[in-house]
N, CA and C atoms as a LAMMPS dump frame, in Angstrom:
ITEM: TIMESTEP
0
ITEM: NUMBER OF ATOMS
399
ITEM: BOX BOUNDS ff ff ff
-5.0000000000000000e+02 5.0000000000000000e+02
-5.0000000000000000e+02 5.0000000000000000e+02
-5.0000000000000000e+02 5.0000000000000000e+02
ITEM: ATOMS id mol type element x y z
1 1 1 N 332.103 -185.545 -267.916
2 1 2 C 332.06 -183.991 -267.909
3 1 3 C 333.378 -183.086 -267.796
4 2 1 N 333.232 -181.963 -267.828
5 2 2 C 334.133 -181.122 -267.321
6 2 3 C 333.374 -179.748 -266.782
7 3 1 N 334.325 -179.09 -265.846
8 3 2 C 333.67 -178.001 -265.65
9 3 3 C 334.231 -176.826 -266.375
10 4 1 N 332.913 -176.015 -266.401
11 4 2 C 332.765 -174.849 -267.212
12 4 3 C 332.957 -173.569 -266.217
13 5 1 N 333.982 -172.49 -266.157
14 5 2 C 333.593 -171.225 -264.844
15 5 3 C 333.368 -170.066 -265.656
16 6 1 N 332.231 -169.263 -265.518
17 6 2 C 332.131 -168.192 -265.994
18 6 3 C 332.89 -167.152 -265.028
19 7 1 N 333.843 -165.88 -265.569
20 7 2 C 334.363 -165.388 -264.536
21 7 3 C 333.776 -163.768 -264.889
22 8 1 N 334.51 -162.958 -264.075
23 8 2 C 333.739 -161.225 -264.177
24 8 3 C 335.044 -160.993 -264.533
25 9 1 N 335.58 -161.004 -266.215
26 9 2 C 336.797 -160.031 -266.841
27 9 3 C 338.065 -160.663 -266.462
28 10 1 N 338.363 -161.721 -265.387
29 10 2 C 339.751 -161.979 -265.387
30 10 3 C 340.048 -163.505 -265.549
31 11 1 N 338.863 -164.358 -266.631
32 11 2 C 339.256 -165.761 -266.72
33 11 3 C 340.848 -165.669 -267.443
34 12 1 N 341.334 -164.959 -268.103
35 12 2 C 343.071 -165.151 -268.638
36 12 3 C 343.541 -165.43 -267.448
37 13 1 N 343.616 -164.385 -266.55
38 13 2 C 344.674 -164.342 -265.198
39 13 3 C 344.154 -165.78 -264.689
40 14 1 N 343.067 -166.338 -264.799
41 14 2 C 342.617 -167.226 -263.683
42 14 3 C 342.731 -168.397 -263.7
43 15 1 N 343.02 -168.745 -265.616
44 15 2 C 343.463 -169.721 -266.291
45 15 3 C 345.303 -169.854 -266.085
46 16 1 N 345.738 -168.838 -265.957
47 16 2 C 346.997 -168.948 -266.497
48 16 3 C 347.489 -169.275 -264.831
49 17 1 N 347.018 -168.85 -263.808
50 17 2 C 347.393 -169.406 -262.36
51 17 3 C 346.939 -170.566 -262.481
52 18 1 N 345.693 -171.428 -262.876
53 18 2 C 345.686 -172.7 -262.562
54 18 3 C 346.476 -173.635 -263.155
55 19 1 N 346.845 -173.072 -264.437
56 19 2 C 347.894 -173.653 -264.914
57 19 3 C 349.269 -174.005 -264.702
58 20 1 N 349.989 -172.729 -263.824
59 20 2 C 350.889 -172.869 -263.334
60 20 3 C 350.914 -173.279 -261.925
61 21 1 N 349.358 -173.482 -260.724
62 21 2 C 349.449 -174.36 -260.116
63 21 3 C 349.331 -175.566 -260.24
64 22 1 N 348.884 -176.28 -261.678
65 22 2 C 348.494 -177.811 -261.749
66 22 3 C 349.693 -178.245 -262.697
67 23 1 N 350.465 -177.325 -263.159
68 23 2 C 351.493 -178.001 -264.052
69 23 3 C 350.748 -178.265 -265.394
70 24 1 N 349.94 -177.33 -266.066
71 24 2 C 349.108 -177.533 -266.97
72 24 3 C 349.328 -176.215 -267.85
73 25 1 N 348.571 -176.103 -269.031
74 25 2 C 348.824 -175.059 -269.893
75 25 3 C 347.566 -175.198 -270.95
76 26 1 N 347.118 -173.568 -271.13
77 26 2 C 346.046 -173.326 -272.074
78 26 3 C 346.051 -173.749 -273.222
79 27 1 N 345.132 -174.571 -273.709
80 27 2 C 345.293 -175.055 -275.257
81 27 3 C 344.41 -174.375 -275.999
82 28 1 N 343.568 -173.787 -275.653
83 28 2 C 342.715 -172.701 -276.639
84 28 3 C 342.286 -171.668 -275.439
85 29 1 N 342.543 -170.51 -276.408
86 29 2 C 341.52 -169.252 -276.278
87 29 3 C 341.173 -168.265 -276.849
88 30 1 N 339.743 -167.657 -277.06
89 30 2 C 339.548 -166.852 -278.095
90 30 3 C 338.9 -165.665 -277.207
91 31 1 N 339.217 -164.348 -277.647
92 31 2 C 338.276 -163.339 -277.086
93 31 3 C 337.292 -163.061 -277.716
94 32 1 N 336.544 -162.299 -277.095
95 32 2 C 335.244 -161.67 -277.935
96 32 3 C 335.293 -160.981 -279.359
97 33 1 N 336.626 -160.072 -278.976
98 33 2 C 336.942 -159.413 -280.38
99 33 3 C 337.671 -160.595 -281.22
100 34 1 N 338.047 -161.662 -281.191
101 34 2 C 338.663 -162.265 -281.865
102 34 3 C 337.55 -163.538 -282.536
103 35 1 N 336.185 -163.379 -282.064
104 35 2 C 335.032 -164.265 -282.253
105 35 3 C 334.51 -163.526 -283.497
106 36 1 N 333.654 -164.344 -283.973
107 36 2 C 332.732 -164.148 -285.156
108 36 3 C 331.603 -162.722 -284.454
109 37 1 N 331.397 -162.693 -283.412
110 37 2 C 330.947 -161.659 -282.548
111 37 3 C 331.523 -160.389 -282.377
112 38 1 N 332.593 -160.232 -282.996
113 38 2 C 333.229 -159.165 -282.704
114 38 3 C 332.819 -157.724 -283.074
115 39 1 N 332.198 -157.596 -284.107
116 39 2 C 331.421 -156.337 -284.352
117 39 3 C 330.325 -155.942 -283.858
118 40 1 N 329.618 -157.112 -282.917
119 40 2 C 328.646 -156.776 -282.106
120 40 3 C 329.004 -156.684 -280.397
121 41 1 N 330.333 -156.826 -280.625
122 41 2 C 331.027 -156.539 -279.046
123 41 3 C 331.48 -155.187 -278.89
124 42 1 N 331.009 -155.072 -277.543
125 42 2 C 331.503 -153.438 -277.021
126 42 3 C 333.066 -153.326 -276.997
127 43 1 N 333.317 -152.181 -276.991
128 43 2 C 334.96 -152.054 -276.776
129 43 3 C 335.581 -152.831 -275.704
130 44 1 N 334.805 -152.438 -274.369
131 44 2 C 335.542 -152.684 -272.914
132 44 3 C 335.326 -154.158 -272.972
133 45 1 N 334.62 -155.054 -273.631
134 45 2 C 334.678 -157.028 -273.699
135 45 3 C 335.362 -157.138 -274.851
136 46 1 N 336.221 -156.557 -275.767
137 46 2 C 337.042 -157.097 -276.961
138 46 3 C 338.138 -157.715 -276.519
139 47 1 N 338.629 -157.843 -275.439
140 47 2 C 339.781 -158.44 -275.032
141 47 3 C 339.345 -159.143 -273.956
142 48 1 N 338.167 -159.601 -273.554
143 48 2 C 337.659 -160.858 -272.455
144 48 3 C 337.723 -161.597 -273.435
145 49 1 N 337.683 -163.133 -272.305
146 49 2 C 337.857 -164.54 -272.846
147 49 3 C 336.37 -164.785 -273.201
148 50 1 N 335.996 -164.969 -274.434
149 50 2 C 334.63 -165.635 -274.66
150 50 3 C 334.817 -167.286 -274.617
151 51 1 N 336.051 -167.915 -274.786
152 51 2 C 336.268 -169.151 -274.844
153 51 3 C 337.215 -169.511 -274.43
154 52 1 N 337.672 -170.234 -273.374
155 52 2 C 339.274 -170.991 -273.263
156 52 3 C 339.063 -172.356 -272.397
157 53 1 N 340.224 -173.268 -272.98
158 53 2 C 340.624 -174.471 -272.325
159 53 3 C 341.723 -174.451 -271.469
160 54 1 N 341.858 -175.153 -270.47
161 54 2 C 342.986 -175.336 -269.833
162 54 3 C 343.112 -176.833 -269.722
163 55 1 N 344.501 -177.023 -269.928
164 55 2 C 344.427 -178.904 -269.618
165 55 3 C 345.656 -179.122 -268.458
166 56 1 N 345.274 -179.821 -267.408
167 56 2 C 346.258 -180.317 -266.753
168 56 3 C 346.116 -181.701 -266.031
169 57 1 N 347.048 -182.449 -265.704
170 57 2 C 346.842 -183.846 -264.988
171 57 3 C 345.841 -184.564 -265.596
172 58 1 N 345.587 -184.411 -267.233
173 58 2 C 344.577 -185.42 -267.875
174 58 3 C 343.46 -184.995 -267.881
175 59 1 N 343.066 -183.439 -267.521
176 59 2 C 341.966 -183.003 -267.347
177 59 3 C 341.668 -181.607 -268.126
178 60 1 N 340.448 -181.328 -268.41
179 60 2 C 340.243 -180.048 -269.21
180 60 3 C 339.473 -179.142 -268.006
181 61 1 N 339.785 -177.852 -268.136
182 61 2 C 338.781 -176.974 -267.57
183 61 3 C 338.666 -175.442 -268.35
184 62 1 N 337.107 -175.464 -268.616
185 62 2 C 336.943 -174.497 -269.251
186 62 3 C 336.337 -173.502 -268.974
187 63 1 N 336.385 -172.035 -269.563
188 63 2 C 336.33 -171.019 -268.947
189 63 3 C 336.09 -170.135 -269.834
190 64 1 N 335.45 -168.826 -269.51
191 64 2 C 334.922 -167.67 -270.266
192 64 3 C 334.272 -166.587 -269.438
193 65 1 N 334.65 -165.333 -269.791
194 65 2 C 334.67 -164.178 -269.018
195 65 3 C 332.848 -163.674 -269.785
196 66 1 N 332.426 -163.455 -268.421
197 66 2 C 330.662 -163.38 -268.812
198 66 3 C 330.638 -162.435 -270.1
199 67 1 N 329.687 -162.633 -270.913
200 67 2 C 329.15 -161.408 -271.72
201 67 3 C 328.883 -160.214 -271.005
202 68 1 N 329.046 -159.047 -271.88
203 68 2 C 328.387 -157.841 -271.188
204 68 3 C 326.818 -157.902 -270.709
205 69 1 N 326.832 -157.074 -269.664
206 69 2 C 324.929 -157.433 -269.636
207 69 3 C 324.92 -158.837 -269.014
208 70 1 N 325.444 -159.406 -268.588
209 70 2 C 325.326 -160.785 -267.476
210 70 3 C 326.163 -160.439 -266.267
211 71 1 N 325.409 -160.49 -265.47
212 71 2 C 325.818 -159.677 -263.672
213 71 3 C 326.088 -161.193 -263.493
214 72 1 N 327.618 -161.016 -262.667
215 72 2 C 328.442 -161.84 -262.439
216 72 3 C 328.051 -162.116 -260.869
217 73 1 N 327.568 -163.352 -260.368
218 73 2 C 326.93 -163.662 -258.924
219 73 3 C 327.789 -164.282 -258.108
220 74 1 N 329.11 -164.701 -258.652
221 74 2 C 329.94 -165.262 -258.08
222 74 3 C 330.056 -166.844 -258.111
223 75 1 N 330.899 -167.655 -257.38
224 75 2 C 330.832 -169.078 -257.494
225 75 3 C 330.426 -169.38 -256.143
226 76 1 N 329.273 -170.633 -256.587
227 76 2 C 328.759 -171.225 -255.04
228 76 3 C 328.057 -172.639 -255.241
229 77 1 N 328.03 -173.323 -254.773
230 77 2 C 327.339 -174.724 -254.797
231 77 3 C 327.78 -175.505 -255.291
232 78 1 N 329.399 -175.491 -255.315
233 78 2 C 330.279 -176.728 -256.291
234 78 3 C 331.937 -176.462 -255.524
235 79 1 N 332.459 -177.656 -255.528
236 79 2 C 333.625 -177.174 -255.591
237 79 3 C 334.501 -177.692 -256.519
238 80 1 N 335.802 -177.153 -256.977
239 80 2 C 336.766 -178.304 -258.165
240 80 3 C 337.724 -179.376 -257.063
241 81 1 N 337.638 -180.529 -257.365
242 81 2 C 338.545 -181.251 -256.844
243 81 3 C 339.377 -181.734 -257.678
244 82 1 N 340.78 -181.796 -256.967
245 82 2 C 341.976 -182.194 -257.311
246 82 3 C 342.648 -183.741 -256.649
247 83 1 N 342.892 -184.575 -257.247
248 83 2 C 343.285 -185.466 -256.921
249 83 3 C 344.933 -185.381 -256.809
250 84 1 N 345.566 -185.581 -255.354
251 84 2 C 347.19 -185.575 -255.734
252 84 3 C 347.777 -187.218 -255.902
253 85 1 N 348.979 -187.435 -256.34
254 85 2 C 349.36 -188.565 -256.266
255 85 3 C 350.19 -188.769 -254.905
256 86 1 N 350.657 -187.996 -253.954
257 86 2 C 351.143 -188.309 -252.629
258 86 3 C 350.603 -187.303 -252.017
259 87 1 N 350.816 -187.388 -250.578
260 87 2 C 350.476 -186.086 -249.341
261 87 3 C 351.526 -184.957 -249.704
262 88 1 N 352.7 -185.52 -250.25
263 88 2 C 353.696 -184.091 -250.041
264 88 3 C 353.18 -183.179 -251.569
265 89 1 N 352.616 -183.932 -252.626
266 89 2 C 352.275 -183.216 -253.991
267 89 3 C 350.843 -182.679 -253.557
268 90 1 N 349.719 -183.224 -252.874
269 90 2 C 348.71 -182.753 -252.263
270 90 3 C 349.085 -181.525 -251.633
271 91 1 N 350.353 -181.395 -250.65
272 91 2 C 350.448 -180.136 -250.213
273 91 3 C 350.746 -179.304 -251.001
274 92 1 N 351.869 -179.141 -251.948
275 92 2 C 352.274 -178.483 -252.932
276 92 3 C 350.716 -177.588 -253.686
277 93 1 N 350.253 -178.653 -254.523
278 93 2 C 348.82 -178.216 -254.65
279 93 3 C 347.992 -177.128 -253.988
280 94 1 N 347.496 -177.824 -252.921
281 94 2 C 346.889 -176.83 -251.977
282 94 3 C 347.388 -175.625 -251.592
283 95 1 N 348.818 -175.198 -251.206
284 95 2 C 349.384 -173.967 -251.522
285 95 3 C 349.519 -173.25 -252.287
286 96 1 N 349.417 -173.862 -253.541
287 96 2 C 349.923 -172.864 -255.063
288 96 3 C 348.668 -172.354 -254.907
289 97 1 N 347.278 -173.268 -255.17
290 97 2 C 346.068 -172.48 -255.29
291 97 3 C 345.193 -171.781 -254.299
292 98 1 N 345.954 -171.571 -252.89
293 98 2 C 345.589 -171.198 -251.809
294 98 3 C 346.094 -169.647 -251.878
295 99 1 N 347.012 -169.483 -252.499
296 99 2 C 348.143 -168.292 -252.357
297 99 3 C 347.168 -167.283 -252.811
298 100 1 N 346.988 -166.528 -252.074
299 100 2 C 346.369 -165.076 -252
300 100 3 C 344.513 -165.693 -251.972
301 101 1 N 344.033 -166.659 -251.768
302 101 2 C 342.566 -167.196 -251.191
303 101 3 C 342.734 -166.961 -249.817
304 102 1 N 341.823 -168.206 -249.436
305 102 2 C 340.804 -168.636 -247.984
306 102 3 C 341.241 -169.697 -247.944
307 103 1 N 341.887 -170.379 -247.075
308 103 2 C 341.501 -171.649 -246.48
309 103 3 C 340.361 -172.098 -245.484
310 104 1 N 339.292 -173.043 -245.796
311 104 2 C 338.2 -173.21 -245.209
312 104 3 C 338.477 -174.514 -244.743
313 105 1 N 339.361 -175.117 -244.876
314 105 2 C 339.463 -176.557 -244.017
315 105 3 C 341.103 -177.071 -244.573
316 106 1 N 342.101 -176.904 -243.365
317 106 2 C 343.195 -176.884 -243.339
318 106 3 C 343.8 -178.009 -244.02
319 107 1 N 344.609 -178.282 -244.794
320 107 2 C 345.173 -179.597 -245.362
321 107 3 C 346.114 -180.455 -244.066
322 108 1 N 345.111 -181.846 -244.488
323 108 2 C 345.892 -182.639 -243.263
324 108 3 C 345.633 -184.068 -243.254
325 109 1 N 345.197 -184.953 -242.598
326 109 2 C 345.098 -186.024 -242.579
327 109 3 C 343.436 -186.309 -242.161
328 110 1 N 342.47 -187.185 -242.795
329 110 2 C 341.484 -187.277 -242.286
330 110 3 C 341.307 -188.665 -242.339
331 111 1 N 339.976 -189.181 -242.04
332 111 2 C 339.584 -190.684 -241.902
333 111 3 C 339.64 -190.842 -243.266
334 112 1 N 339.439 -190.538 -244.638
335 112 2 C 339.702 -191.058 -245.583
336 112 3 C 340.592 -190.672 -246.577
337 113 1 N 341.872 -189.782 -245.716
338 113 2 C 342.935 -189.772 -247.11
339 113 3 C 343.651 -189.367 -245.989
340 114 1 N 345.174 -189.544 -246.312
341 114 2 C 346.273 -189.026 -245.804
342 114 3 C 346.329 -187.737 -245.911
343 115 1 N 345.729 -186.684 -246.854
344 115 2 C 346.089 -185.555 -246.993
345 115 3 C 344.798 -184.837 -247.722
346 116 1 N 344.148 -183.683 -247.336
347 116 2 C 342.572 -183.467 -247.813
348 116 3 C 342.566 -182.22 -247.296
349 117 1 N 342.165 -180.902 -247.966
350 117 2 C 341.832 -179.672 -247.59
351 117 3 C 341.002 -178.972 -248.443
352 118 1 N 340.285 -178.141 -247.991
353 118 2 C 339.977 -177.352 -249.003
354 118 3 C 340.143 -175.708 -248.797
355 119 1 N 340.024 -174.971 -250.172
356 119 2 C 340.126 -173.41 -249.936
357 119 3 C 339.263 -172.651 -251.171
358 120 1 N 339.151 -171.481 -251.291
359 120 2 C 338.751 -170.733 -251.811
360 120 3 C 339.889 -169.311 -252.6
361 121 1 N 339.94 -169.764 -253.741
362 121 2 C 341.091 -169.169 -254.635
363 121 3 C 341.332 -167.861 -254.704
364 122 1 N 341.723 -166.957 -255.056
365 122 2 C 342.037 -165.582 -255.242
366 122 3 C 340.69 -165.264 -256.191
367 123 1 N 340.34 -165.869 -257.2
368 123 2 C 339.382 -165.363 -257.708
369 123 3 C 338.16 -166.127 -257.404
370 124 1 N 338.037 -166.463 -256.228
371 124 2 C 336.599 -166.939 -255.599
372 124 3 C 336.085 -168.563 -255.876
373 125 1 N 336.935 -169.366 -256.618
374 125 2 C 336.652 -170.362 -256.889
375 125 3 C 337.033 -171.675 -255.994
376 126 1 N 336.043 -172.215 -255.02
377 126 2 C 336.358 -173.256 -254.328
378 126 3 C 336.783 -174.528 -254.703
379 127 1 N 337.777 -175.206 -253.708
380 127 2 C 338.774 -176.264 -254.194
381 127 3 C 338.973 -176.949 -253.25
382 128 1 N 338.736 -178.341 -253.974
383 128 2 C 339.364 -179.432 -252.413
384 128 3 C 340.305 -180.452 -253.053
385 129 1 N 341.447 -180.471 -252.098
386 129 2 C 342.429 -181.202 -252.597
387 129 3 C 342.782 -182.384 -251.801
388 130 1 N 342.813 -183.425 -252.993
389 130 2 C 343.044 -184.697 -251.895
390 130 3 C 343.72 -185.715 -252.111
391 131 1 N 344.864 -186.401 -251.316
392 131 2 C 345.986 -187.219 -251.607
393 131 3 C 345.41 -188.623 -250.553
394 132 1 N 344.944 -189.635 -251.619
395 132 2 C 344.468 -190.957 -250.761
396 132 3 C 345.525 -191.661 -250.373
397 133 1 N 344.56 -192.758 -249.152
398 133 2 C 345.836 -193.562 -248.539
399 133 3 C 346.969 -194.38 -249.696
């Protein structure tokens, strides 16, 4: 399974941020204007992302901007979870993903991990960063 996030017009910015934080890369991106639906797409959405895929740490995250007339209701009811190979790497990931966002559980040792923390990034996406024993 892979996560698919629908953004409110800032999918390209979000995926570039995630690629930078997670040492990944965007491997595919198509705007509404580049798609077969370009003629039916309002000018306001032609440069928005219809579909994109970012790859990092052997995993993919897919995303798009919502189509015209689809209301953005925020992100709720889930968290993206990233596993770090060490406590120090977990701290770096946590700090990078949290830049401009909100920490909901500070990164630190727990009974199940040497490093764990939760945050909501600057795009409103919830994350958990875990570095096991």
